[in-house]
PDB file as gemmi writes it, atoms N, CA and C in Angstrom:
CRYST1    1.000    1.000    1.000  90.00  90.00  90.00 P 1                      
ATOM      1  N   UNK A   1     127.995 115.208 104.261  1.00  0.00           N  
ATOM      2  CA  UNK A   1     128.626 114.454 103.331  1.00  0.00           C  
ATOM      3  C   UNK A   1     129.490 115.137 101.885  1.00  0.00           C  
ATOM      4  N   UNK A   2     130.826 115.393 101.828  1.00  0.00           N  
ATOM      5  CA  UNK A   2     130.719 115.788 100.388  1.00  0.00           C  
ATOM      6  C   UNK A   2     131.568 114.440  99.486  1.00  0.00           C  
ATOM      7  N   UNK A   3     130.689 114.146  98.518  1.00  0.00           N  
ATOM      8  CA  UNK A   3     130.860 113.258  97.744  1.00  0.00           C  
ATOM      9  C   UNK A   3     131.846 114.530  96.362  1.00  0.00           C  
ATOM     10  N   UNK A   4     132.925 113.980  96.143  1.00  0.00           N  
ATOM     11  CA  UNK A   4     133.334 114.354  94.767  1.00  0.00           C  
ATOM     12  C   UNK A   4     133.081 114.870  93.286  1.00  0.00           C  
ATOM     13  N   UNK A   5     133.238 114.774  92.874  1.00  0.00           N  
ATOM     14  CA  UNK A   5     132.509 115.100  91.381  1.00  0.00           C  
ATOM     15  C   UNK A   5     132.229 113.943  90.476  1.00  0.00           C  
ATOM     16  N   UNK A   6     133.177 113.374  90.777  1.00  0.00           N  
ATOM     17  CA  UNK A   6     132.807 111.551  89.627  1.00  0.00           C  
ATOM     18  C   UNK A   6     131.580 111.143  90.736  1.00  0.00           C  
ATOM     19  N   UNK A   7     131.159 111.579  91.921  1.00  0.00           N  
ATOM     20  CA  UNK A   7     130.342 110.671  92.469  1.00  0.00           C  
ATOM     21  C   UNK A   7     128.909 110.891  92.102  1.00  0.00           C  
ATOM     22  N   UNK A   8     128.860 112.516  91.951  1.00  0.00           N  
ATOM     23  CA  UNK A   8     127.626 113.538  91.387  1.00  0.00           C  
ATOM     24  C   UNK A   8     127.053 113.195  90.615  1.00  0.00           C  
ATOM     25  N   UNK A   9     127.159 112.535  89.301  1.00  0.00           N  
ATOM     26  CA  UNK A   9     126.748 112.376  87.966  1.00  0.00           C  
ATOM     27  C   UNK A   9     126.223 110.833  87.653  1.00  0.00           C  
ATOM     28  N   UNK A  10     126.768 110.339  88.805  1.00  0.00           N  
ATOM     29  CA  UNK A  10     126.314 108.851  89.527  1.00  0.00           C  
ATOM     30  C   UNK A  10     125.017 108.738  89.180  1.00  0.00           C  
ATOM     31  N   UNK A  11     124.059 107.675  88.283  1.00  0.00           N  
ATOM     32  CA  UNK A  11     122.946 107.017  88.399  1.00  0.00           C  
ATOM     33  C   UNK A  11     122.461 105.522  88.645  1.00  0.00           C  
ATOM     34  N   UNK A  12     121.965 105.277  89.149  1.00  0.00           N  
ATOM     35  CA  UNK A  12     121.979 103.685  89.824  1.00  0.00           C  
ATOM     36  C   UNK A  12     121.261 102.969  88.613  1.00  0.00           C  
ATOM     37  N   UNK A  13     121.065 102.045  88.751  1.00  0.00           N  
ATOM     38  CA  UNK A  13     120.243 101.401  87.477  1.00  0.00           C  
ATOM     39  C   UNK A  13     118.766 101.558  87.961  1.00  0.00           C  
ATOM     40  N   UNK A  14     118.548 101.571  89.308  1.00  0.00           N  
ATOM     41  CA  UNK A  14     116.906 102.046  89.618  1.00  0.00           C  
ATOM     42  C   UNK A  14     116.723 103.032  88.831  1.00  0.00           C  
ATOM     43  N   UNK A  15     117.560 104.162  89.000  1.00  0.00           N  
ATOM     44  CA  UNK A  15     117.300 105.243  88.750  1.00  0.00           C  
ATOM     45  C   UNK A  15     117.232 105.618  87.092  1.00  0.00           C  
ATOM     46  N   UNK A  16     117.952 104.650  86.262  1.00  0.00           N  
ATOM     47  CA  UNK A  16     117.826 105.287  85.138  1.00  0.00           C  
ATOM     48  C   UNK A  16     116.697 104.293  84.615  1.00  0.00           C  
ATOM     49  N   UNK A  17     116.185 102.996  85.170  1.00  0.00           N  
ATOM     50  CA  UNK A  17     115.249 102.295  85.155  1.00  0.00           C  
ATOM     51  C   UNK A  17     113.907 103.178  84.921  1.00  0.00           C  
ATOM     52  N   UNK A  18     113.725 103.664  86.056  1.00  0.00           N  
ATOM     53  CA  UNK A  18     112.578 104.521  86.310  1.00  0.00           C  
ATOM     54  C   UNK A  18     112.471 105.442  85.648  1.00  0.00           C  
ATOM     55  N   UNK A  19     113.332 106.420  85.184  1.00  0.00           N  
ATOM     56  CA  UNK A  19     113.353 107.535  84.121  1.00  0.00           C  
ATOM     57  C   UNK A  19     113.353 106.820  82.831  1.00  0.00           C  
ATOM     58  N   UNK A  20     113.862 105.715  82.079  1.00  0.00           N  
ATOM     59  CA  UNK A  20     113.542 105.383  80.656  1.00  0.00           C  
ATOM     60  C   UNK A  20     111.429 104.766  80.783  1.00  0.00           C  
ATOM     61  N   UNK A  21     110.937 104.579  82.144  1.00  0.00           N  
ATOM     62  CA  UNK A  21     109.807 103.949  81.877  1.00  0.00           C  
ATOM     63  C   UNK A  21     108.866 105.404  81.874  1.00  0.00           C  
ATOM     64  N   UNK A  22     109.539 106.425  82.973  1.00  0.00           N  
ATOM     65  CA  UNK A  22     108.787 107.861  82.600  1.00  0.00           C  
ATOM     66  C   UNK A  22     108.590 108.220  80.888  1.00  0.00           C  
ATOM     67  N   UNK A  23     109.803 107.939  80.426  1.00  0.00           N  
ATOM     68  CA  UNK A  23     109.674 108.392  78.730  1.00  0.00           C  
ATOM     69  C   UNK A  23     109.397 107.902  77.873  1.00  0.00           C  
ATOM     70  N   UNK A  24     109.444 106.851  78.185  1.00  0.00           N  
ATOM     71  CA  UNK A  24     108.177 105.915  77.597  1.00  0.00           C  
ATOM     72  C   UNK A  24     106.734 106.037  77.424  1.00  0.00           C  
ATOM     73  N   UNK A  25     106.146 106.710  78.934  1.00  0.00           N  
ATOM     74  CA  UNK A  25     105.171 106.454  79.053  1.00  0.00           C  
ATOM     75  C   UNK A  25     104.689 107.840  79.578  1.00  0.00           C  
ATOM     76  N   UNK A  26     104.612 108.716  78.909  1.00  0.00           N  
ATOM     77  CA  UNK A  26     104.435 110.326  79.576  1.00  0.00           C  
ATOM     78  C   UNK A  26     103.259 110.440  80.717  1.00  0.00           C  
ATOM     79  N   UNK A  27     102.412 109.458  80.630  1.00  0.00           N  
ATOM     80  CA  UNK A  27     100.856 109.850  81.205  1.00  0.00           C  
ATOM     81  C   UNK A  27     101.160 108.875  82.427  1.00  0.00           C  
ATOM     82  N   UNK A  28     102.321 108.315  82.700  1.00  0.00           N  
ATOM     83  CA  UNK A  28     102.125 107.540  83.725  1.00  0.00           C  
ATOM     84  C   UNK A  28     102.101 108.136  85.215  1.00  0.00           C  
ATOM     85  N   UNK A  29     102.860 109.209  85.464  1.00  0.00           N  
ATOM     86  CA  UNK A  29     102.518 110.019  86.887  1.00  0.00           C  
ATOM     87  C   UNK A  29     101.381 110.046  87.078  1.00  0.00           C  
ATOM     88  N   UNK A  30     100.533 111.183  86.016  1.00  0.00           N  
ATOM     89  CA  UNK A  30      99.587 111.894  86.127  1.00  0.00           C  
ATOM     90  C   UNK A  30      98.312 110.190  86.484  1.00  0.00           C  
ATOM     91  N   UNK A  31      98.368 109.031  85.921  1.00  0.00           N  
ATOM     92  CA  UNK A  31      97.619 108.248  86.135  1.00  0.00           C  
ATOM     93  C   UNK A  31      98.029 107.697  87.656  1.00  0.00           C  
ATOM     94  N   UNK A  32      99.048 107.871  87.672  1.00  0.00           N  
ATOM     95  CA  UNK A  32      99.224 107.164  89.492  1.00  0.00           C  
ATOM     96  C   UNK A  32      98.995 108.368  90.245  1.00  0.00           C  
ATOM     97  N   UNK A  33      98.882 109.391  90.455  1.00  0.00           N  
ATOM     98  CA  UNK A  33      98.340 110.890  91.654  1.00  0.00           C  
ATOM     99  C   UNK A  33      96.972 110.457  91.296  1.00  0.00           C  
ATOM    100  N   UNK A  34      96.431 110.107  90.151  1.00  0.00           N  
ATOM    101  CA  UNK A  34      94.838 109.837  90.207  1.00  0.00           C  
ATOM    102  C   UNK A  34      94.492 108.710  90.899  1.00  0.00           C  
ATOM    103  N   UNK A  35      95.015 108.000  90.223  1.00  0.00           N  
ATOM    104  CA  UNK A  35      95.073 106.684  91.398  1.00  0.00           C  
ATOM    105  C   UNK A  35      94.914 106.731  93.019  1.00  0.00           C  
ATOM    106  N   UNK A  36      96.095 107.600  93.178  1.00  0.00           N  
ATOM    107  CA  UNK A  36      96.286 107.857  94.494  1.00  0.00           C  
ATOM    108  C   UNK A  36      95.112 108.490  95.317  1.00  0.00           C  
ATOM    109  N   UNK A  37      93.968 109.531  94.477  1.00  0.00           N  
ATOM    110  CA  UNK A  37      93.932 110.221  95.056  1.00  0.00           C  
ATOM    111  C   UNK A  37      92.717 109.568  95.060  1.00  0.00           C  
ATOM    112  N   UNK A  38      92.210 108.826  94.479  1.00  0.00           N  
ATOM    113  CA  UNK A  38      91.041 107.546  94.096  1.00  0.00           C  
ATOM    114  C   UNK A  38      91.033 106.805  95.469  1.00  0.00           C  
ATOM    115  N   UNK A  39      91.970 106.235  95.667  1.00  0.00           N  
ATOM    116  CA  UNK A  39      92.344 105.101  97.141  1.00  0.00           C  
ATOM    117  C   UNK A  39      92.881 106.165  98.117  1.00  0.00           C  
ATOM    118  N   UNK A  40      93.483 107.317  98.258  1.00  0.00           N  
ATOM    119  CA  UNK A  40      94.004 107.233  99.627  1.00  0.00           C  
ATOM    120  C   UNK A  40      93.557 108.950  99.976  1.00  0.00           C  
ATOM    121  N   UNK A  41      93.864 109.532  99.187  1.00  0.00           N  
ATOM    122  CA  UNK A  41      93.355 111.376  99.681  1.00  0.00           C  
ATOM    123  C   UNK A  41      91.602 111.380  99.607  1.00  0.00           C  
ATOM    124  N   UNK A  42      91.067 111.249 100.960  1.00  0.00           N  
ATOM    125  CA  UNK A  42      89.900 111.221 101.533  1.00  0.00           C  
ATOM    126  C   UNK A  42      89.911 112.416 101.986  1.00  0.00           C  
ATOM    127  N   UNK A  43      87.995 112.638 102.146  1.00  0.00           N  
ATOM    128  CA  UNK A  43      87.661 114.060 102.453  1.00  0.00           C  
ATOM    129  C   UNK A  43      87.807 114.266 103.879  1.00  0.00           C  
ATOM    130  N   UNK A  44      88.332 115.100 104.519  1.00  0.00           N  
ATOM    131  CA  UNK A  44      87.641 115.090 105.816  1.00  0.00           C  
ATOM    132  C   UNK A  44      87.012 114.790 107.049  1.00  0.00           C  
ATOM    133  N   UNK A  45      87.474 114.019 107.916  1.00  0.00           N  
ATOM    134  CA  UNK A  45      85.835 113.444 108.823  1.00  0.00           C  
ATOM    135  C   UNK A  45      84.839 114.347 109.277  1.00  0.00           C  
ATOM    136  N   UNK A  46      83.826 114.588 109.352  1.00  0.00           N  
ATOM    137  CA  UNK A  46      82.911 114.981 110.166  1.00  0.00           C  
ATOM    138  C   UNK A  46      82.898 114.427 111.410  1.00  0.00           C  
ATOM    139  N   UNK A  47      83.236 115.244 112.437  1.00  0.00           N  
ATOM    140  CA  UNK A  47      83.383 114.428 113.801  1.00  0.00           C  
ATOM    141  C   UNK A  47      81.753 114.482 114.276  1.00  0.00           C  
ATOM    142  N   UNK A  48      80.951 115.242 113.783  1.00  0.00           N  
ATOM    143  CA  UNK A  48      79.320 114.920 114.687  1.00  0.00           C  
ATOM    144  C   UNK A  48      79.250 113.142 113.715  1.00  0.00           C  
ATOM    145  N   UNK A  49      78.971 113.473 112.453  1.00  0.00           N  
ATOM    146  CA  UNK A  49      78.917 112.483 112.266  1.00  0.00           C  
ATOM    147  C   UNK A  49      79.513 110.662 112.427  1.00  0.00           C  
ATOM    148  N   UNK A  50      80.447 110.947 113.114  1.00  0.00           N  
ATOM    149  CA  UNK A  50      81.609 110.130 113.040  1.00  0.00           C  
ATOM    150  C   UNK A  50      80.732 109.911 114.700  1.00  0.00           C  
ATOM    151  N   UNK A  51      80.771 110.605 115.649  1.00  0.00           N  
ATOM    152  CA  UNK A  51      80.068 110.560 116.865  1.00  0.00           C  
ATOM    153  C   UNK A  51      78.633 109.946 116.961  1.00  0.00           C  
ATOM    154  N   UNK A  52      77.551 110.332 115.942  1.00  0.00           N  
ATOM    155  CA  UNK A  52      76.394 109.582 115.778  1.00  0.00           C  
ATOM    156  C   UNK A  52      76.727 108.031 115.361  1.00  0.00           C  
ATOM    157  N   UNK A  53      77.436 107.645 114.148  1.00  0.00           N  
ATOM    158  CA  UNK A  53      77.997 106.511 113.761  1.00  0.00           C  
ATOM    159  C   UNK A  53      78.206 105.781 114.831  1.00  0.00           C  
ATOM    160  N   UNK A  54      79.275 106.026 115.987  1.00  0.00           N  
ATOM    161  CA  UNK A  54      79.693 105.205 116.879  1.00  0.00           C  
ATOM    162  C   UNK A  54      78.457 105.080 117.872  1.00  0.00           C  
ATOM    163  N   UNK A  55      77.871 106.074 117.917  1.00  0.00           N  
ATOM    164  CA  UNK A  55      76.638 105.943 119.299  1.00  0.00           C  
ATOM    165  C   UNK A  55      75.608 104.771 118.705  1.00  0.00           C  
ATOM    166  N   UNK A  56      74.995 104.805 117.158  1.00  0.00           N  
ATOM    167  CA  UNK A  56      74.384 103.714 116.867  1.00  0.00           C  
ATOM    168  C   UNK A  56      74.689 102.586 116.383  1.00  0.00           C  
ATOM    169  N   UNK A  57      75.703 101.653 116.784  1.00  0.00           N  
ATOM    170  CA  UNK A  57      76.446 100.596 116.489  1.00  0.00           C  
ATOM    171  C   UNK A  57      75.624 100.232 117.698  1.00  0.00           C  
ATOM    172  N   UNK A  58      75.441  98.912 117.403  1.00  0.00           N  
ATOM    173  CA  UNK A  58      74.692  97.631 118.207  1.00  0.00           C  
ATOM    174  C   UNK A  58      76.295  97.056 119.120  1.00  0.00           C  
ATOM    175  N   UNK A  59      76.367  96.682 120.008  1.00  0.00           N  
ATOM    176  CA  UNK A  59      77.347  96.101 120.243  1.00  0.00           C  
ATOM    177  C   UNK A  59      77.608  94.615 120.260  1.00  0.00           C  
ATOM    178  N   UNK A  60      78.076  94.029 119.740  1.00  0.00           N  
ATOM    179  CA  UNK A  60      78.290  92.482 118.826  1.00  0.00           C  
ATOM    180  C   UNK A  60      78.853  91.756 119.912  1.00  0.00           C  
ATOM    181  N   UNK A  61      78.098  90.319 120.405  1.00  0.00           N  
ATOM    182  CA  UNK A  61      78.362  89.284 121.766  1.00  0.00           C  
ATOM    183  C   UNK A  61      79.817  88.988 121.322  1.00  0.00           C  
ATOM    184  N   UNK A  62      80.588  88.569 122.455  1.00  0.00           N  
ATOM    185  CA  UNK A  62      81.612  87.720 121.934  1.00  0.00           C  
ATOM    186  C   UNK A  62      82.261  86.770 120.759  1.00  0.00           C  
ATOM    187  N   UNK A  63      81.207  85.732 120.607  1.00  0.00           N  
ATOM    188  CA  UNK A  63      81.012  84.695 119.723  1.00  0.00           C  
ATOM    189  C   UNK A  63      79.597  84.613 119.000  1.00  0.00           C  
ATOM    190  N   UNK A  64      80.277  85.151 117.882  1.00  0.00           N  
ATOM    191  CA  UNK A  64      79.046  85.814 116.795  1.00  0.00           C  
ATOM    192  C   UNK A  64      78.093  84.479 116.899  1.00  0.00           C  
ATOM    193  N   UNK A  65      78.772  83.595 116.401  1.00  0.00           N  
ATOM    194  CA  UNK A  65      78.156  81.656 115.859  1.00  0.00           C  
ATOM    195  C   UNK A  65      77.058  81.588 117.038  1.00  0.00           C  
ATOM    196  N   UNK A  66      77.656  81.958 118.368  1.00  0.00           N  
ATOM    197  CA  UNK A  66      76.951  80.722 119.367  1.00  0.00           C  
ATOM    198  C   UNK A  66      75.642  81.219 119.965  1.00  0.00           C  
ATOM    199  N   UNK A  67      74.279  80.612 119.606  1.00  0.00           N  
ATOM    200  CA  UNK A  67      72.979  80.938 119.634  1.00  0.00           C  
ATOM    201  C   UNK A  67      73.002  81.511 121.492  1.00  0.00           C  
ATOM    202  N   UNK A  68      72.206  82.192 121.939  1.00  0.00           N  
ATOM    203  CA  UNK A  68      71.707  81.907 123.256  1.00  0.00           C  
ATOM    204  C   UNK A  68      70.982  81.492 123.696  1.00  0.00           C  
TER     205      UNK A  68                                                      
END                                                                             
């Protein structure tokens, strides 16, 4: 879809707001990347360790709070 030149310069209010926030706080984006790395970017899973953990897990009874 081809827009006319009139629409190529258009910026939504949300885009303008985000640009103004980034201009006011230049360290915002690097802080977001650090937070993402802290919570989401994890080291690769070692399959041997995962298999060992699965094998060492005890089976839980169906209703945990009931005594046998």
